[in-house]
C-alpha positions in Angstrom: -0.1 0.0 -0.1 1.4 3.6 -0.9 1.8 5.9 1.8 -0.5 8.4 0.4 -3.3 6.0 0.4 -2.5 5.1 4.0 -2.6 8.8 4.9 -5.9 9.5 3.1 -7.3 6.6 5.1 -6.0 8.0 8.4 -7.6 11.3 7.8 -10.9 10.0 6.8 -11.0 8.0 10.2 -9.8 11.1 12.3 -13.5 12.1 12.9 -14.1 8.9 14.6 -12.3 9.9 17.6 -15.2 11.4 19.4 -17.5 8.4 19.4 -16.9 5.3 21.5 -14.7 2.7 19.8 -16.2 -0.6 19.0 -14.3 -3.7 18.5 -14.3 -5.3 15.1 -14.4 -9.1 15.0 -12.2 -9.1 11.7 -9.4 -7.4 10.3 -8.8 -4.7 7.7 -6.2 -2.5 6.5 -6.9 0.0 8.9 -7.9 -0.2 12.6 -8.6 2.1 15.6 -6.8 1.5 18.8 -8.7 0.2 21.9 -9.0 3.6 23.6 -10.0 5.4 20.4 -7.1 7.7 20.4 -5.0 6.3 17.8 -5.4 5.0 14.1 -3.2 2.0 12.8 -2.7 1.3 9.1 -0.4 -1.2 7.4 2.2 -0.2 5.0 3.0 -3.3 2.9 5.5 -1.8 0.9 7.6 -0.9 3.9 6.9 -3.5 6.5 5.5 -1.2 9.2 2.5 -0.1 10.9 1.8 3.7 10.6 0.4 5.1 13.6 -1.8 8.6 13.4 -3.7 10.5 15.9 -7.3 10.1 15.7 -7.9 13.5 16.6 -6.3 15.3 13.8 -5.0 12.5 11.4 -1.2 13.5 12.0 1.2 10.8 12.0 2.8 10.1 15.1 5.1 7.2 14.4 6.0 3.9 12.5 6.4 0.5 14.2 8.3 -2.2 12.4 6.4 -5.4 11.8 7.1 -8.4 9.5 7.5 -8.5 5.7 4.5 -7.4 3.6 2.1 -6.7 6.2 -1.6 -7.4 5.0 -4.3 -7.1 7.6 -4.4 -5.4 11.3 -6.8 -6.4 14.2 -7.0 -4.7 17.6 -8.1 -7.3 20.6 -10.5 -6.6 23.2 -7.3 -5.7 25.7 -5.5 -3.7 23.2 -3.0 -6.1 21.7 -2.5 -5.5 18.1 -2.3 -8.3 15.4 -0.6 -7.9 12.0 -0.6 -10.8 9.4 2.6 -10.5 7.6 2.5 -12.4 4.1 6.0 -12.2 3.5 7.4 -14.1 6.3 4.5 -16.4 7.4 4.0 -14.9 10.7 1.4 -12.6 12.8 3.1 -10.0 14.8 1.6 -9.6 18.2 2.2 -5.9 19.5 1.9 -4.8 23.1 -0.9 -2.3 23.9 0.1 1.3 24.0 4.0 0.7 23.6 3.3 -1.2 20.2 6.5 -3.2 21.1 6.7 -6.7 19.7 5.5 -9.3 22.1 5.5 -12.3 19.9 5.7 -13.5 16.3 3.2 -16.3 15.8 4.2 -19.0 12.9 1.4 -19.5 10.4 1.0 -21.2 6.9 2.3 -19.6 3.8 0.8 -15.9 3.0 -1.3 -15.4 6.2 -3.7 -12.7 5.5 -7.2 -12.6 7.2 -7.7 -12.1 10.9 -10.7 -12.6 13.1 -11.7 -12.8 16.9 -14.1 -15.7 18.1 -17.2 -14.8 19.5 -16.3 -14.8 23.0 -13.0 -13.0 22.1 -10.8 -15.9 23.4 -9.3 -16.7 20.2 -7.5 -15.0 17.2 -8.4 -16.8 13.8 -5.7 -16.7 11.3 -6.4 -17.6 7.4 -3.3 -18.6 5.4 -3.4 -19.2 1.7 -1.9 -22.6 1.9 -0.5 -24.9 4.4 3.1 -25.7 4.7 2.4 -29.3 3.4 -0.2 -29.1 0.7 -0.2 -26.1 -1.7 -3.8 -27.2 -2.9 -5.1 -26.3 0.8 -5.3 -23.3 2.9 -5.5 -23.0 6.4 -7.7 -21.7 9.1 -5.6 -21.4 12.5 -6.9 -20.9 16.1 -4.7 -19.1 18.6 -5.4 -18.9 22.4 -5.3 -15.3 23.1 -4.1 -16.1 26.8 -1.2 -18.1 25.8 -0.5 -17.0 22.2 -0.2 -20.8 21.3 -1.9 -22.5 18.4 -4.8 -24.7 19.6 -6.1 -26.2 16.5 -5.9 -25.8 12.6 -8.1 -27.1 9.7 -7.9 -27.1 5.9 -10.4 -24.8 4.2 -9.6 -25.4 0.7 -8.1 -23.6 -2.1 -6.4 -20.0 -1.5 -8.6 -18.6 1.4 -8.2 -15.1 1.9 -10.5 -13.6 4.7 -12.6 -14.8 7.8 -15.6 -13.6 9.9 -17.4 -15.3 12.8 -20.7 -15.8 13.7 -21.5 -17.7 16.9 -19.8 -20.8 16.7 -19.2 -20.8 13.0 -16.3 -19.2 10.9 -16.8 -18.1 7.4 -13.9 -18.1 5.1 -13.5 -16.9 1.6 -11.8 -18.8 -1.0 -10.4 -16.1 -3.6 -10.4 -18.1 -6.8 -13.4 -20.2 -6.4 -15.9 -17.6 -5.4 -16.8 -19.5 -2.4 -17.3 -19.4 1.2 -16.3 -22.3 3.4 -18.1 -22.8 6.9 -16.1 -24.1 9.6 -17.6 -25.3 12.9 -15.4 -23.9 15.4 -16.3 -26.5 18.2 -15.7 -29.8 16.2 -12.9 -28.0 14.3 -14.1 -29.3 11.0 -15.7 -27.9 7.6 -19.4 -28.1 7.7 -20.1 -27.2 4.1 -20.0 -24.1 1.9 -21.6 -21.4 0.1 -21.1 -20.8 -3.7 -21.3 -17.1 -4.2 -20.2 -17.2 -8.0 -22.5 -15.2 -10.1 -24.6 -16.9 -12.7 -23.7 -14.6 -15.5 -20.0 -14.8 -15.3 -18.4 -14.1 -18.8 -17.4 -17.0 -20.9 -13.4 -16.9 -21.3 -13.9 -18.5 -24.7 -15.9 -15.4 -26.0 -14.4 -12.9 -24.0 -10.4 -13.5 -23.5 -10.5 -10.6 -20.9 -12.8 -12.8 -18.5 -11.6 -14.0 -15.2 -12.7 -17.1 -13.0 -15.9 -16.4 -11.2 -15.4 -15.0 -7.8 -12.5 -13.4 -6.6 -13.8 -13.4 -2.9 -11.7 -11.8 -0.5 -12.8 -9.7 2.6 -15.8 -11.0 4.4 -17.8 -9.4 7.3 -21.0 -10.3 9.2 -24.0 -8.0 10.0 -24.3 -6.9 13.5 -27.2 -9.1 14.0 -25.5 -12.1 12.7 -28.1 -12.7 10.1 -26.2 -12.0 7.0 -22.7 -12.3 5.6 -21.2 -9.7 3.1 -18.4 -10.8 0.8 
């Protein structure tokens, strides 16, 4: 992400500082600190998190993380989690100081992050596992110990994740599909095909791409709908 785009996003969010911050269950490229005073944005080109004041949007500092950071998420106690696609880790930053607390090992090209419904687990989506290039993974990390507790294969090239109750919804980028994971049983419980019916025929249109391109995913506040 270019610095100009990051700063534009920071300025756009600066007006949020007067409202009470709300915890998002899943990650984005920009996040608000737990106290609502700072805005964090990932800079993939330079491997840093840019920190700005939520009051006026002015840059405060930069925090070094891993290679090619992609998504950022703030936990309920203020810890900051950053997925680093370039070095197969998630950086855990301490509240306030943003000093590195731990680097969590992941699969290949970690991207989407989410919190479990009870905020006790961090969920990490990696594009492929270390053992099977045809399968990506959903990995669960206990937020008290920062240890991985379970992992499950979730199909080809997963990208984003959101949680409703005990189910995790994972996007499969190329397939245009949602994979549904039962978080209690740690197993895949089916999926949803979200490919459009009128996708262009590549034989007729050489510029056509495979249906889907499903990346980020969020749930409605009432948990009744999933948006991809």
